[in-house]
NUDREN-677381 format. One record per residue (C-alpha): residue number from 1; residue in one letter; y negated, x negated, z. Coordinates in steps of 0.001 Angstrom, whole numbers. Layout:
BEGIN
{NUM,"A",{Y,X,Z}};
...
end
This chain:
BEGIN
{1,"M",{-107130,-75806,85709}};
{2,"K",{-107720,-79561,84561}};
{3,"K",{-110309,-81614,86367}};
{4,"V",{-112793,-83493,84294}};
{5,"F",{-115356,-86152,85140}};
{6,"V",{-118389,-86939,82903}};
{7,"A",{-120020,-89987,83771}};
{8,"G",{-123636,-89986,82567}};
{9,"H",{-124154,-86337,82768}};
{10,"N",{-127888,-86612,83046}};
{11,"G",{-128116,-88499,79730}};
{12,"M",{-128627,-86739,76368}};
{13,"V",{-125146,-86835,75370}};
{14,"G",{-123482,-86401,78793}};
{15,"S",{-125481,-83283,79478}};
{16,"A",{-124469,-81697,76291}};
{17,"I",{-120788,-82515,76803}};
{18,"V",{-121199,-80978,80416}};
{19,"G",{-122833,-77606,78787}};
{20,"Q",{-120111,-77292,76154}};
{21,"L",{-117348,-77939,78606}};
{22,"K",{-118586,-75452,80800}};
{23,"K",{-119052,-72879,78113}};
{24,"Q",{-115608,-73595,76865}};
{25,"G",{-113974,-72728,80300}};
{26,"G",{-110562,-73832,81448}};
{27,"C",{-111532,-76888,83336}};
{28,"E",{-113471,-77975,86500}};
{29,"V",{-116293,-80308,85635}};
{30,"V",{-117323,-82779,88157}};
{31,"V",{-120480,-85002,88016}};
{32,"R",{-122248,-87323,90314}};
{33,"L",{-126039,-88422,90604}};
{34,"R",{-126693,-92029,90861}};
{35,"H",{-127532,-91836,94741}};
{36,"E",{-124193,-90015,95005}};
{37,"L",{-122097,-92771,93154}};
{38,"N",{-123492,-95895,91825}};
{39,"L",{-121378,-96921,88632}};
{40,"L",{-122146,-100433,89151}};
{41,"D",{-120327,-100260,92604}};
{42,"Q",{-116686,-101195,91963}};
{43,"T",{-115364,-100286,95277}};
{44,"A",{-117114,-96995,95236}};
{45,"V",{-115969,-95843,91646}};
{46,"F",{-112331,-97007,92419}};
{47,"A",{-112228,-95020,95453}};
{48,"F",{-113968,-91928,93856}};
{49,"L",{-111500,-91991,90943}};
{50,"A",{-108489,-92387,93200}};
{51,"E",{-109613,-89534,95274}};
{52,"H",{-109987,-86896,92603}};
{53,"R",{-107346,-88039,90129}};
{54,"F",{-108882,-86511,87092}};
{55,"D",{-106878,-85320,84049}};
{56,"E",{-109823,-86421,81717}};
{57,"V",{-112992,-88848,81910}};
{58,"Y",{-115800,-88896,79514}};
{59,"L",{-117497,-92196,79719}};
{60,"A",{-120959,-91454,78564}};
{61,"A",{-122861,-93376,81114}};
{62,"A",{-124622,-96833,79727}};
{63,"K",{-127839,-98634,80048}};
{64,"V",{-129570,-97902,76798}};
{65,"G",{-133092,-98603,75453}};
{66,"G",{-135103,-99385,72205}};
{67,"I",{-135547,-102668,70459}};
{68,"V",{-138098,-103781,72953}};
{69,"A",{-135871,-103099,75885}};
{70,"N",{-133036,-104724,74509}};
{71,"N",{-134800,-107807,73494}};
{72,"S",{-136639,-108137,76762}};
{73,"Y",{-133968,-107512,79267}};
{74,"P",{-130362,-108699,77456}};
{75,"A",{-129038,-110030,80562}};
{76,"E",{-129287,-106379,82258}};
{77,"F",{-127928,-104829,79182}};
{78,"I",{-124689,-106879,78905}};
{79,"F",{-123994,-106839,82728}};
{80,"E",{-124780,-103242,83568}};
{81,"N",{-122901,-101989,80704}};
{82,"L",{-119976,-104218,81017}};
{83,"S",{-119876,-103339,84779}};
{84,"I",{-119903,-99564,84247}};
{85,"Q",{-117395,-99636,81600}};
{86,"N",{-115046,-102159,83903}};
{87,"N",{-115167,-99907,86859}};
{88,"I",{-114623,-96606,85170}};
{89,"I",{-111873,-97560,82709}};
{90,"H",{-109925,-99602,85020}};
{91,"G",{-110574,-97505,87981}};
{92,"A",{-109296,-94348,85793}};
{93,"H",{-106258,-96345,85033}};
{94,"L",{-105575,-97233,88627}};
{95,"A",{-105926,-93772,89682}};
{96,"G",{-103275,-92543,87122}};
{97,"T",{-105784,-90753,84777}};
{98,"Q",{-104155,-90565,81387}};
{99,"N",{-106962,-89461,79186}};
{100,"L",{-110412,-91100,78829}};
{101,"L",{-113038,-90902,75965}};
{102,"F",{-115495,-93820,75869}};
{103,"L",{-118651,-93508,74089}};
{104,"G",{-120143,-96374,72019}};
{105,"S",{-122837,-97130,69243}};
{106,"S",{-122906,-97802,65630}};
{107,"C",{-124735,-101104,66645}};
{108,"I",{-121110,-102421,67185}};
{109,"Y",{-120980,-102931,63618}};
{110,"P",{-122237,-106287,61615}};
{111,"K",{-125805,-106426,60782}};
{112,"L",{-124844,-106884,57169}};
{113,"A",{-121781,-104350,57045}};
{114,"E",{-120822,-102768,53848}};
{115,"Q",{-122276,-99188,53428}};
{116,"P",{-121042,-96756,54584}};
{117,"M",{-119587,-98447,57422}};
{118,"T",{-115972,-97969,58226}};
{119,"E",{-114316,-98414,61598}};
{120,"K",{-112435,-101494,59827}};
{121,"A",{-115709,-103228,59650}};
{122,"L",{-115578,-104163,63500}};
{123,"L",{-115778,-107791,64157}};
{124,"T",{-116097,-108750,60506}};
{125,"G",{-119646,-110252,60819}};
{126,"T",{-122615,-111280,62808}};
{127,"L",{-124259,-108547,64853}};
{128,"E",{-128250,-107621,64906}};
{129,"P",{-129581,-110175,67251}};
{130,"T",{-132087,-108068,68899}};
{131,"N",{-129322,-105413,70412}};
{132,"E",{-126335,-108121,70381}};
{133,"P",{-125721,-108249,74189}};
{134,"Y",{-125561,-104264,74337}};
{135,"A",{-123217,-104261,71075}};
{136,"I",{-121004,-106972,72624}};
{137,"A",{-120477,-104930,75910}};
{138,"K",{-119639,-101724,73674}};
{139,"I",{-117162,-103858,71715}};
{140,"A",{-115365,-104887,75144}};
{141,"G",{-115119,-101178,75863}};
{142,"I",{-113421,-100397,72741}};
{143,"K",{-111074,-103325,73259}};
{144,"M",{-110394,-102169,76888}};
{145,"C",{-109312,-98872,75707}};
{146,"E",{-107181,-100345,72925}};
{147,"S",{-105471,-102919,75492}};
{148,"Y",{-104865,-100088,78195}};
{149,"N",{-103228,-98145,75506}};
{150,"R",{-101112,-100766,74302}};
{151,"Q",{-100054,-102274,77697}};
{152,"Y",{-99937,-99096,79706}};
{153,"G",{-99380,-96344,77306}};
{154,"R",{-102777,-94756,78191}};
{155,"N",{-104763,-92330,75919}};
{156,"Y",{-108150,-94040,76188}};
{157,"R",{-110073,-93150,72765}};
{158,"S",{-113529,-94300,71801}};
{159,"V",{-116253,-92561,69642}};
{160,"M",{-119095,-94546,67800}};
{161,"P",{-122041,-92166,66902}};
{162,"T",{-124659,-92772,64355}};
{163,"N",{-128251,-92231,65509}};
{164,"L",{-128608,-89103,67662}};
{165,"Y",{-131318,-86990,68657}};
{166,"G",{-131809,-83503,70403}};
{167,"E",{-132532,-81800,73609}};
{168,"N",{-132894,-83974,76602}};
{169,"D",{-133836,-87001,74231}};
{170,"N",{-136551,-89529,75214}};
{171,"F",{-140019,-88595,74284}};
{172,"H",{-141779,-91592,75710}};
{173,"P",{-144688,-92853,73576}};
{174,"E",{-143711,-96454,73606}};
{175,"N",{-139859,-96841,74006}};
{176,"S",{-138371,-93804,72180}};
{177,"H",{-136389,-93755,69087}};
{178,"V",{-137611,-92628,65671}};
{179,"I",{-137099,-88797,65838}};
{180,"P",{-138535,-88077,69105}};
{181,"A",{-141329,-90729,68499}};
{182,"L",{-142188,-88717,65168}};
{183,"L",{-141983,-85422,66957}};
{184,"R",{-144358,-86347,69645}};
{185,"R",{-146659,-88133,67151}};
{186,"F",{-147085,-85213,64826}};
{187,"H",{-147435,-82665,67666}};
{188,"E",{-150230,-84396,69258}};
{189,"A",{-151917,-85156,65628}};
{190,"K",{-151613,-81399,65205}};
{191,"S",{-153139,-80616,68522}};
{192,"K",{-156054,-82882,68093}};
{193,"G",{-156747,-81703,64729}};
{194,"D",{-156073,-85167,63088}};
{195,"V",{-156349,-85333,59204}};
{196,"E",{-153577,-88165,58791}};
{197,"V",{-150589,-89613,60418}};
{198,"V",{-149597,-93036,59739}};
{199,"A",{-145798,-93833,59755}};
{200,"W",{-144481,-97336,59963}};
{201,"G",{-142892,-99135,56943}};
{202,"S",{-142428,-98057,53395}};
{203,"G",{-140521,-95019,53946}};
{204,"K",{-137746,-96125,51752}};
{205,"P",{-134947,-97242,54116}};
{206,"M",{-132191,-94677,54593}};
{207,"R",{-131007,-93547,57844}};
{208,"E",{-128415,-90971,58992}};
{209,"F",{-128997,-88703,62104}};
{210,"L",{-126556,-86571,64158}};
{211,"H",{-127594,-83791,66450}};
{212,"V",{-126408,-84009,69859}};
{213,"D",{-124751,-80839,70125}};
{214,"D",{-122543,-81937,67197}};
{215,"M",{-121935,-85325,68982}};
{216,"A",{-120766,-83416,72019}};
{217,"A",{-118536,-81106,70110}};
{218,"A",{-116880,-83981,68278}};
{219,"S",{-116279,-85909,71549}};
{220,"I",{-114506,-82941,73003}};
{221,"Y",{-112581,-82312,69903}};
{222,"V",{-111475,-85959,69843}};
{223,"M",{-110422,-85870,73555}};
{224,"Q",{-108311,-82741,73061}};
{225,"L",{-106379,-83777,70053}};
{226,"D",{-102906,-83849,70613}};
{227,"Q",{-101304,-87501,70829}};
{228,"S",{-99171,-87112,67668}};
{229,"T",{-101956,-85831,65424}};
{230,"Y",{-104178,-88548,66899}};
{231,"N",{-101574,-91330,66340}};
{232,"A",{-100854,-90056,62796}};
{233,"N",{-104237,-91198,61999}};
{234,"T",{-104499,-94484,64014}};
{235,"E",{-103994,-97742,62304}};
{236,"A",{-102581,-100425,64431}};
{237,"M",{-103746,-98795,67755}};
{238,"L",{-107303,-98804,66448}};
{239,"S",{-108693,-96489,69102}};
{240,"H",{-112341,-95897,67914}};
{241,"I",{-113670,-93225,65512}};
{242,"N",{-117056,-93065,63820}};
{243,"V",{-119077,-89855,64606}};
{244,"G",{-121725,-88858,62115}};
{245,"T",{-122783,-86486,59274}};
{246,"G",{-121694,-88889,56532}};
{247,"V",{-125108,-87968,54878}};
{248,"D",{-128440,-89982,54954}};
{249,"C",{-132001,-89573,54244}};
{250,"T",{-134973,-91765,53373}};
{251,"I",{-137287,-92418,56273}};
{252,"R",{-139968,-90658,54076}};
{253,"E",{-137899,-87397,53739}};
{254,"L",{-137422,-87580,57710}};
{255,"V",{-141105,-87986,58251}};
{256,"E",{-142018,-85150,55927}};
{257,"T",{-139367,-82866,57493}};
{258,"V",{-140831,-83734,60766}};
{259,"A",{-144280,-82642,59837}};
{260,"K",{-143009,-79486,58168}};
{261,"V",{-141139,-78333,61392}};
{262,"V",{-144053,-79368,63597}};
{263,"G",{-146540,-77527,61271}};
{264,"F",{-148814,-80509,60620}};
{265,"K",{-150871,-79741,57501}};
{266,"G",{-152636,-83127,57256}};
{267,"D",{-151761,-86013,55160}};
{268,"I",{-149081,-88742,55822}};
{269,"A",{-149556,-92382,55022}};
{270,"F",{-147196,-95249,55259}};
{271,"D",{-148095,-98697,56413}};
{272,"A",{-145867,-100900,54362}};
{273,"S",{-147199,-103948,56197}};
{274,"K",{-144835,-102867,59210}};
{275,"P",{-141166,-103841,59299}};
{276,"D",{-138582,-101579,57450}};
{277,"G",{-135465,-102848,59140}};
{278,"A",{-132144,-102587,57327}};
{279,"P",{-132551,-100826,54000}};
{280,"R",{-129533,-98619,54912}};
{281,"K",{-127173,-97556,57878}};
{282,"L",{-124695,-94885,57159}};
{283,"M",{-121290,-94191,58860}};
{284,"N",{-118096,-93543,56949}};
{285,"V",{-116677,-90390,58659}};
{286,"D",{-113466,-90049,56768}};
{287,"R",{-111170,-90790,59665}};
{288,"L",{-112815,-88046,61731}};
{289,"K",{-112572,-85623,58751}};
{290,"S",{-109115,-86185,58317}};
{291,"L",{-108636,-85304,61854}};
{292,"G",{-110205,-81783,61169}};
{293,"W",{-113728,-82113,62334}};
{294,"Q",{-117192,-82266,60795}};
{295,"Y",{-120915,-81696,61555}};
{296,"S",{-122448,-78146,61605}};
{297,"I",{-126061,-78720,62377}};
{298,"G",{-128220,-79626,59502}};
{299,"L",{-131382,-82060,59856}};
{300,"E",{-134063,-79340,59765}};
{301,"Q",{-132252,-77023,61957}};
{302,"G",{-131609,-79714,64526}};
{303,"L",{-135226,-80934,64319}};
{304,"T",{-136402,-77395,64696}};
{305,"S",{-134387,-76844,67988}};
{306,"T",{-135388,-80187,69373}};
{307,"Y",{-139252,-79382,68673}};
{308,"E",{-138724,-76245,70549}};
{309,"W",{-136924,-77920,73457}};
{310,"F",{-139974,-80404,73379}};
{311,"L",{-142577,-77735,73595}};
{312,"A",{-140798,-76006,76508}};
{313,"N",{-140638,-79354,78445}};
{314,"Q",{-143774,-81221,77242}};
{315,"E",{-145308,-81279,80692}};
{316,"S",{-142589,-83704,81582}};
{317,"F",{-143770,-86164,78924}};
{318,"R",{-147382,-86520,80039}};
{319,"G",{-148735,-90051,80272}};
end
């Protein structure tokens, strides 16, 4: 039975990967809480990986946050993410672990990348300034995987997800991402009997969203692809693969769908004085499709299950 370590198992993606690996069976899944293994402690990480000599490592651990956190704490974002990646990737190599999957982010691509964004867009332009330190750390992780593959013949792969949402998401009222923020706002408006909810921006920008269960399934699928199939779809040792739906919607359509799922019957207004951000952010997922995987959870279905999870866990989100 193969032995698998999932770093970041308490996070949204990591917890979904653990759940699906256990359901799939055929492997021993190992996890560690932060007080049991500090991923910033190189000595401890190296010793842990050397002791267990895992067959596979999923690197889903990262310091993450919204635009405010990225803008306020750039030093922590670049230092902690680089440290976690360096410790786990190099430690896995030293321990003889052949298979590793690194989870990145679509923010690795240039701010003005041609849409939809292909893997080849990496390092072709300037990054979005607000999350540049985080993006640079993730780019470094990709390049580490490529470098260990090239120099040592490792099988270290990287997946770059689009905007994710789902169970175990962050529903904090101030620093959550758009879908959990909207679900909470419409739920509270419905609970208080509000007649109107105001959404930021014009509603015109287009965004792509992927349910976390699909992300976990894609991650396991990419990890378990045999080397010949994977290499046949790899250009010049390009290790990273976009993961998304390849389908986007306007923010207005998203807002209206959230209102429908929550059951909010009031009016929806858009405050066009608030910033819209980039007009479009869509991933090209042709490479992943050519490898035999595509998403299965539609937006309304995913929002419904996420809202049900929120309702079951809302006591955790008080305050």
